[in-house]
C-alpha positions, -999 to +999 in steps of 0.1 A: -191-788-168-183-756-191-221-747-191-222-752-151-193-729-146-206-703-170-239-703-152-224-698-117-200-670-127-223-647-144-247-642-116-216-629-093-202-602-118-227-590-142-206-560-156-176-543-154-159-513-169-123-501-166-102-473-181-067-462-176-047-432-190-011-415-187+000-383-197+032-366-196+026-333-176+061-318-181+096-326-200+120-298-202+153-291-191+160-327-179+130-328-159+100-350-165+068-355-145+043-382-155+008-388-143-012-420-148-043-435-133-067-464-138-103-472-126-125-503-123-163-498-114-185-534-112-220-538-113-218-566-086-243-594-072-231-620-053-242-655-051-267-651-022-304-647-038-313-621-012-283-600-021-290-571-042-269-560-069-248-529-065-221-506-083-186-513-065-154-493-070-134-525-072-099-506-079-085-473-090-052-460-089-034-426-095+004-425-099+027-393-102+065-399-110+093-375-117+127-382-132+154-354-129+185-358-150+218-358-130+240-367-160+238-380-195+232-416-183+217-409-148+183-398-134+171-389-100+136-404-097+107-403-073+072-418-072+039-413-055+009-436-056-025-435-042-050-466-041-086-468-038-101-498-031-134-515-025-146-480-013-182-485-015-197-522-018-234-516-009-231-509+026-221-477+046-188-476+066-160-454+081-138-468+054-160-454+024-142-429+004-106-435+021-076-429+001-043-449+009-009-436-002+005-472-015+037-460-028+063-432-018+097-438-031+129-422-044+159-435-061+182-434-093+177-447-128+204-454-152+206-474-188+238-489-176+226-504-145+187-500-141+169-486-114+177-485-077+146-472-054+139-467-017+106-465+000+072-479+002+069-497-031+057-528-047+080-558-046+091-580-074+065-605-063+039-583-075+048-592-110+053-625-109+028-635-131+008-657-107-028-655-112-054-653-086-094-654-091-105-621-070-141-628-073-141-666-062-117-659-032-081-645-028-075-669-003-070-700-031-032-687-039-020-665-011+015-671-006+034-640-016+033-605+000+033-580-029+041-545-013+062-532+015+069-499+034+108-499+041+117-515+003+152-513-012+146-523-050+169-529-079+155-539-116+172-542-150+160-547-179+178-542-213+149-559-234+165-592-239+180-598-202+164-585-171+168-593-135+160-576-099+164-579-064+144-563-034+143-565+005+119-550+028+136-543+057+101-537+075+111-527+112+075-515+117+056-538+139+023-521+126+030-529+086+011-558+071+042-579+069+043-581+110+081-569+111+093-595+090+120-591+064+112-601+030+140-610+004+129-612-033+148-616-067+142-629-103+162-633-135+148-639-167+154-636-205+134-630-238+141-644-271+116-644-303+085-644-281+097-668-254+100-655-219+116-674-192+122-664-157+133-678-120 
């Protein structure tokens, strides 16, 4: 059985390369600016015998964040992210080369209460730990919405105990959530390598 699965997987994805980096652009007078990015390029061939292999930009991200000290324990924070996904899959289309602004938020961060952010951002469900096999079909486990345009999110983590809550108000019917409000939350704890969450 293991040999059969391996034989099926190899033709679908021949090779992949990924890289990520983060750099601090500025840090002085209570102001910090960070830039991070990641990219994954695949040499890809599908299961069809007639399909040719091609280079595919599977995923790439660029994120800029800033924090400005308001007091000794409170920072004003902001983030802006850009997503490049599946730009060229071997066929020409109007979407090739398109860049999507998938994160744009502002908020506050404190060592005492965590962070509270407002805007277009990822939901807590994006970090739920659920695994999807993107090469074999994302529809296999597709029960969560992972981002929204009108999100209010609170996240707290002191290293041992962590918690979070979010709501996507999403009054925009054109958004991917079709006008639905989404509520989410989590609570968890870590102890000597054990991590449990609800």
